[in-house]
Rosetta silent file (secondary structure, phi, psi, omega in degrees, C-alpha in Angstrom):
SEQUENCE: MDTQTVALIGVLCTLLGTLIGFLTFTRNRDKDVRNDASRNAVIETKLDNINQSVNSIAVKLEASERRWAETGKEVVRLDESLKSAHKRIDALEKKEEN
SCORE:     score description
SCORE:     0.000 S_00000001
   1 L     0.000  141.739  179.312  -55.740  -75.376  -91.286 S_00000001
   2 L   -93.059  172.704 -171.248  -54.851  -77.844  -88.819 S_00000001
   3 H   -72.735  -28.535 -178.980  -55.071  -77.414  -85.094 S_00000001
   4 H   -66.068  -40.152  177.663  -51.385  -77.045  -84.540 S_00000001
   5 H   -61.376  -50.806 -172.408  -51.322  -73.909  -86.903 S_00000001
   6 H   -61.758  -42.742 -177.611  -54.212  -72.442  -85.245 S_00000001
   7 H   -61.714  -41.639 -178.018  -52.702  -73.033  -81.759 S_00000001
   8 H   -68.841  -36.841  175.239  -49.390  -71.572  -82.909 S_00000001
   9 H   -66.944  -41.584 -178.547  -51.161  -68.459  -84.324 S_00000001
  10 H   -61.790  -45.692 -176.331  -53.057  -68.139  -81.034 S_00000001
  11 H   -66.264  -47.829  174.813  -49.809  -68.389  -78.967 S_00000001
  12 H   -49.675  -50.300  175.503  -48.107  -65.793  -81.332 S_00000001
  13 H   -64.253  -38.189  175.835  -50.915  -63.478  -80.878 S_00000001
  14 H   -61.741  -43.785 -175.722  -51.003  -63.818  -77.190 S_00000001
  15 H   -69.381  -41.642  178.966  -47.206  -63.183  -76.981 S_00000001
  16 H   -61.347  -42.747  179.023  -47.496  -60.149  -79.369 S_00000001
  17 H   -66.918  -39.648 -179.465  -50.380  -58.747  -77.319 S_00000001
  18 H   -68.680  -35.207  178.802  -48.450  -59.299  -73.987 S_00000001
  19 H   -76.535  -31.323  173.548  -45.335  -57.462  -75.541 S_00000001
  20 H   -64.348  -49.648 -177.827  -47.452  -54.635  -76.821 S_00000001
  21 H   -59.759  -54.099  179.595  -49.106  -54.288  -73.447 S_00000001
  22 H   -49.402  -53.388 -173.601  -45.752  -54.378  -71.664 S_00000001
  23 H   -67.579  -37.813  170.543  -44.270  -51.799  -73.918 S_00000001
  24 H   -59.838  -40.289  179.460  -47.340  -49.481  -73.557 S_00000001
  25 H   -61.194  -50.548 -174.876  -47.146  -49.860  -69.729 S_00000001
  26 H   -59.669  -44.669 -179.847  -43.423  -48.880  -69.637 S_00000001
  27 H   -57.401  -47.809 -175.050  -44.035  -45.949  -72.040 S_00000001
  28 H   -68.207  -39.215  179.224  -46.827  -44.580  -69.956 S_00000001
  29 H   -64.032  -43.237  177.407  -44.979  -45.080  -66.644 S_00000001
  30 H   -63.335  -39.656  177.804  -42.033  -43.113  -68.041 S_00000001
  31 H   -63.199  -39.662 -174.668  -44.385  -40.413  -69.299 S_00000001
  32 H   -72.174  -36.566  173.846  -46.061  -40.269  -65.883 S_00000001
  33 H   -68.121  -37.409  176.865  -42.611  -39.804  -64.162 S_00000001
  34 H   -58.882  -49.772 -175.484  -41.679  -37.076  -66.580 S_00000001
  35 H   -65.389  -42.952  176.949  -45.029  -35.276  -65.922 S_00000001
  36 H   -57.422  -49.153 -179.201  -44.543  -35.709  -62.120 S_00000001
  37 H   -59.072  -41.406 -174.285  -41.017  -34.358  -62.335 S_00000001
  38 H   -74.627  -43.546 -179.635  -42.061  -31.308  -64.349 S_00000001
  39 H   -60.043  -40.760 -179.211  -45.065  -30.620  -62.027 S_00000001
  40 H   -61.746  -42.412 -177.509  -42.744  -30.923  -59.061 S_00000001
  41 H   -69.247  -35.053  177.151  -40.227  -28.506  -60.588 S_00000001
  42 H   -62.044  -44.736  178.985  -43.021  -25.985  -61.278 S_00000001
  43 H   -60.503  -42.821  178.738  -44.178  -26.235  -57.692 S_00000001
  44 H   -60.909  -40.559 -176.823  -40.678  -25.789  -56.357 S_00000001
  45 H   -67.856  -35.402  178.831  -40.171  -22.790  -58.512 S_00000001
  46 H   -66.529  -41.737  179.614  -43.402  -21.221  -57.310 S_00000001
  47 H   -61.257  -47.568 -178.690  -42.438  -21.993  -53.711 S_00000001
  48 H   -61.701  -43.296  175.819  -39.039  -20.347  -54.220 S_00000001
  49 H   -57.447  -44.183  176.492  -40.706  -17.274  -55.712 S_00000001
  50 H   -56.674  -45.885 -178.587  -43.071  -17.134  -52.663 S_00000001
  51 H   -58.362  -51.609 -178.662  -40.147  -17.511  -50.319 S_00000001
  52 H   -61.411  -38.183  178.797  -38.265  -14.640  -52.005 S_00000001
  53 H   -66.694  -44.167 -177.140  -41.349  -12.355  -51.869 S_00000001
  54 H   -68.053  -36.751 -178.360  -41.939  -13.154  -48.095 S_00000001
  55 H   -67.765  -44.971  175.631  -38.215  -12.443  -47.489 S_00000001
  56 H   -53.988  -49.814 -178.126  -38.411   -9.183  -49.486 S_00000001
  57 H   -69.198  -32.123 -179.416  -41.483   -8.102  -47.484 S_00000001
  58 H   -65.403  -45.038 -178.391  -39.768   -9.030  -44.211 S_00000001
  59 H   -63.770  -41.642  178.982  -36.737   -6.766  -45.044 S_00000001
  60 H   -65.179  -40.024  176.323  -39.102   -3.924  -46.007 S_00000001
  61 H   -59.677  -42.227  176.417  -40.970   -4.355  -42.782 S_00000001
  62 H   -61.695  -44.465  177.529  -37.877   -4.201  -40.728 S_00000001
  63 H   -65.476  -38.131  177.110  -36.780   -1.034  -42.422 S_00000001
  64 H   -65.047  -42.057 -178.867  -40.199    0.534  -41.933 S_00000001
  65 H   -62.522  -37.173  178.116  -40.157   -0.407  -38.230 S_00000001
  66 H   -63.024  -43.382  177.147  -36.718    1.157  -37.939 S_00000001
  67 H   -61.050  -45.316  177.925  -38.058    4.323  -39.580 S_00000001
  68 H   -60.426  -39.366  178.006  -41.064    4.437  -37.212 S_00000001
  69 H   -61.645  -47.993 -178.959  -38.809    4.006  -34.232 S_00000001
  70 H   -64.367  -40.970  172.317  -36.541    6.848  -35.343 S_00000001
  71 H   -52.327  -42.024  179.998  -39.671    8.898  -36.074 S_00000001
  72 H   -61.197  -44.356  175.454  -40.913    8.216  -32.637 S_00000001
  73 H   -61.798  -36.741 -178.804  -37.660    9.399  -31.098 S_00000001
  74 H   -70.035  -39.868  176.601  -37.872   12.481  -33.158 S_00000001
  75 H   -65.961  -30.732  172.191  -41.355   13.259  -32.045 S_00000001
  76 H   -64.643  -46.602  171.788  -40.293   12.915  -28.485 S_00000001
  77 H   -56.918  -48.978 -174.861  -37.380   15.369  -29.020 S_00000001
  78 H   -63.586  -39.143 -177.822  -39.633   17.755  -30.816 S_00000001
  79 H   -67.015  -45.684 -178.075  -42.279   17.583  -27.964 S_00000001
  80 H   -64.610  -37.644  178.144  -39.594   18.291  -25.462 S_00000001
  81 H   -68.401  -36.935 -179.594  -38.279   21.170  -27.506 S_00000001
  82 H   -66.271  -45.326  178.565  -41.855   22.512  -27.923 S_00000001
  83 H   -56.434  -48.990 -176.594  -42.333   22.277  -24.042 S_00000001
  84 H   -61.944  -42.387  179.112  -39.101   24.179  -23.537 S_00000001
  85 H   -67.196  -35.882  176.594  -40.230   26.917  -26.066 S_00000001
  86 H   -65.437  -36.244 -179.519  -43.527   27.278  -24.470 S_00000001
  87 H   -69.283  -36.098 -178.391  -41.900   27.822  -21.033 S_00000001
  88 H   -69.458  -38.476  176.651  -39.579   30.488  -22.565 S_00000001
  89 H   -62.074  -47.015  179.686  -42.597   32.147  -24.226 S_00000001
  90 H   -64.108  -39.131 -178.757  -44.523   32.135  -20.930 S_00000001
  91 H   -65.336  -39.078  178.463  -41.477   33.579  -19.074 S_00000001
  92 H   -66.094  -39.300  174.295  -41.245   36.348  -21.796 S_00000001
  93 H   -64.699  -36.580  175.413  -44.893   37.115  -21.526 S_00000001
  94 H   -66.555  -35.447  169.260  -44.715   37.325  -17.732 S_00000001
  95 H   -55.836  -47.556 -179.369  -41.773   39.766  -18.254 S_00000001
  96 H   -71.253  -30.371  175.236  -43.746   41.976  -20.539 S_00000001
  97 H   -65.857  -38.612  179.364  -46.720   41.967  -18.114 S_00000001
  98 L   -79.987    0.000    0.000  -44.499   43.316  -15.374 S_00000001
């Protein structure tokens, strides 16, 4: 083989190697972009689920707080009623003693 043929084969191999390297690079880059996109989608989905759970807990907490406030008011009314009943019982007992 003469030197021109060997040089031509060397140049062709270099160009072929460069082409294969470039194609591999672009393929891996696209694959990385797809992987990043899917990872981001999973993270966003999980964050949305967490957000919905937190909102649900907040609603339940508000309802619970309202129930406790109403229960507190009821306890105050019952306490007042109980005091009134005790006063009436005491008055009846004093009448019976006399």
